C-alpha positions, -999 to 999 in steps of 0.1 A, spaced: -247 235 -579 -215 230 -599 -203 198 -615 -172 213 -630 -145 194 -611 -121 166 -618 -147 139 -619 -177 159 -633 -180 167 -670 -210 174 -692 -232 146 -702 -223 149 -739 -186 145 -729 -194 114 -710 -215 98 -737 -188 75 -752 -190 40 -740 -153 36 -734 -137 45 -701 -118 77 -699 -88 79 -675 -92 109 -651 -64 101 -626 -33 80 -627 -16 74 -594 11 52 -582 -7 20 -573 -41 27 -588 -60 44 -617 -93 62 -618 -114 62 -649 -149 74 -657 -178 65 -680 -208 89 -676 -220 86 -641 -198 57 -631 -163 61 -617 -140 31 -617 -110 27 -593 -86 0 -605 -58 -11 -582 -27 -13 -603 1 -31 -584 -2 -65 -601 34 -74 -592 25 -70 -555 -9 -87 -557 -26 -52 -557 -17 -48 -521 -24 -15 -504 3 9 -492 -4 33 -464 -3 62 -489 -28 44 -512 -52 38 -483 -52 75 -474 -56 86 -510 -84 62 -518 -102 72 -486 -99 108 -497 -111 99 -532 -143 82 -519 -150 112 -497 -147 135 -528 -169 113 -549 -195 111 -521 -201 148 -525 -202 149 -563 -238 148 -574 -228 138 -610 -213 105 -597 -239 78 -593 -218 46 -590 -182 36 -580 -165 4 -591 -135 -11 -573 -115 -37 -592 -79 -47 -598 -55 -53 -627 -38 -86 -632 -43 -119 -614 -54 -106 -580 -82 -84 -568 -64 -72 -536 -41 -89 -511 -47 -64 -483 -21 -41 -467 15 -47 -478 32 -58 -446 68 -53 -459 63 -16 -468 57 15 -447 75 0 -417 79 35 -403 41 38 -399 29 28 -365 5 0 -359 -21 24 -346 -18 46 -377 -22 16 -400 -53 3 -381 -69 38 -381 -63 42 -418 -78 9 -427 -108 15 -404 -114 49 -420 -111 34 -455 -136 6 -449 -160 29 -430 -159 56 -457 -167 30 -485 -194 14 -463 -212 47 -457 -206 61 -491 -240 74 -505 -231 62 -540 -238 26 -551 -205 8 -549 -196 -24 -568 -166 -47 -562 -156 -64 -595 -134 -92 -581 -110 -102 -609 -90 -126 -588 -82 -138 -553 -87 -116 -523 -67 -118 -491 -72 -101 -457 -80 -65 -462 -88 -73 -498 -117 -94 -486 -128 -64 -465 -125 -41 -495 -149 -63 -515 -172 -69 -485 -180 -33 -478 -192 -27 -514 -229 -29 -522 -227 -52 -552 -201 -80 -556 -193 -97 -589 -165 -122 -592 -147 -145 -615 -157 -181 -608 -120 -189 -602 -116 -162 -576 -113 -171 -539 -113 -153 -506 -88 -160 -478 -86 -146 -443 -52 -160 -436 -44 -136 -407 -48 -163 -381 -19 -183 -396 4 -153 -389 -8 -149 -354 -32 -121 -364 -69 -114 -364 -88 -95 -392 -100 -71 -366 -107 -41 -389 -130 -60 -412 -146 -84 -387 -178 -64 -382 -184 -61 -419 -177 -98 -424 -202 -108 -397 -228 -85 -411 -224 -96 -448 -213 -132 -444 -232 -142 -413 -218 -151 -379 -212 -188 -385 -197 -184 -420 -175 -155 -410 -162 -172 -379 -153 -204 -399 -134 -184 -425 -115 -164 -398 -106 -194 -377 -96 -218 -405 -79 -193 -428 -90 -216 -456 -96 -204 -492 -133 -198 -497 -143 -203 -533 -164 -176 -550 -190 -203 -560 -196 -210 -523 -201 -173 -516 -224 -170 -546 -245 -199 -533 -247 -181 -499 -259 -149 -516 -227 -130 -506 -215 -128 -542 -242 -115 -565 -230 -128 -599 -202 -150 -613 -183 -149 -646 -161 -176 -662 -135 -152 -676 -126 -115 -678 -146 -109 -709 -177 -124 -693 -170 -104 -661 -171 -71 -681 -203 -82 -697 -219 -89 -663 -207 -56 -650 -224 -38 -679 -256 -57 -673 -256 -45 -637 -248 -10 -647 -277 -10 -671 -300 -18 -642 -283 7 -619 -286 35 -644 -324 33 -638 -320 39 -601 -325 75 -590 -293 87 -572 -310 101 -541 -334 72 -538 -305 48 -540 -287 67 -513 -318 65 -491 -321 28 -497 -285 23 -484 -292 45 -454 -324 26 -444 -306 -8 -448 -277 4 -426 -301 17 -400 -322 -15 -401 -291 -37 -392 -280 -13 -365 -307 -26 -342 -321 9 -334 -357 0 -341 -372 31 -326 -349 53 -347 -357 35 -380 -394 40 -376 -389 77 -371 -364 78 -400 -388 59 -423 -414 86 -417 -390 114 -424 -377 97 -456 -412 91 -469 -422 127 -464 -390 140 -480 -390 118 -510 -426 127 -519 -420 165 -516 -426 188 -546 -397 187 -570 -382 155 -556 -370 125 -576 -402 107 -567 -424 134 -580 -406 134 -613 -405 96 -615 -443 93 -607 -450 120 -633 -430 101 -659 -447 68 -650 -481 84 -656 -469 95 -690 -460 59 -698 -422 63 -693 -411 33 -671 -374 34 -676 -357 67 -666 -319 70 -671 -315 94 -642 -280 106 -649 -292 119 -683 -318 141 -666 -296 158 -640 -290 194 -650 -284 222 -625 -288 197 -597 -324 187 -604 -342 161 -626 -357 175 -657 -380 159 -683 -363 143 -713 
């Protein structure tokens, strides 16, 4: 198993605590720190809105990262005053409505089913598709001044591509209210509802909270985290018979010889309770420190 690609470098090269830029595209930048990749939307003059090209490229990026065993976590954030204001309606006018819809659906589905732990670091207001971008991430951290707005209804539109994710994550009543009124929903309200997982008063505090979450997430085994996501996704699908069968298969697989669990249990018996899993991955398997 090779980790020598654009996103994968040796552990000693990833040791510095600062973020290293690995890609710089028009509209977004990609940086990395050890097992964490950060995607930063970089169109502050356009509210970090998404062009059709950006949507296609970011979807491809997530697919690549999903197959990279050296990547454990992916952060999505924005530069400037906004997190993301959704798809830019004044650009890419030559792209058909169907193509735009399909591209957005693929983006949100790809992030939603990504086996890596995803984190939305919401540095400012989110509108429309930007709300969806935050909602499909596993962990959501926001500035206390940020708000979320589904203003499509005021333009004669419906947030169709993100509605299923909103209903699942926000709940039926809350999501319906937000879609029908188009009002600005403050991050504090979403935090109180358990939709936002942490708040920060300013950018410096936001970065500190992110690092605290990353410290916790580094102790989560990559494959185990992926299985957790899969089981949650199956649980909310309503396929109860399938989830019972899947649970049995997962239990058997995760306790197999040479698995993460076998290593974790062995370390626990030795008195090692906190394993930084990304430090142990060599040649595609966990090894003792």
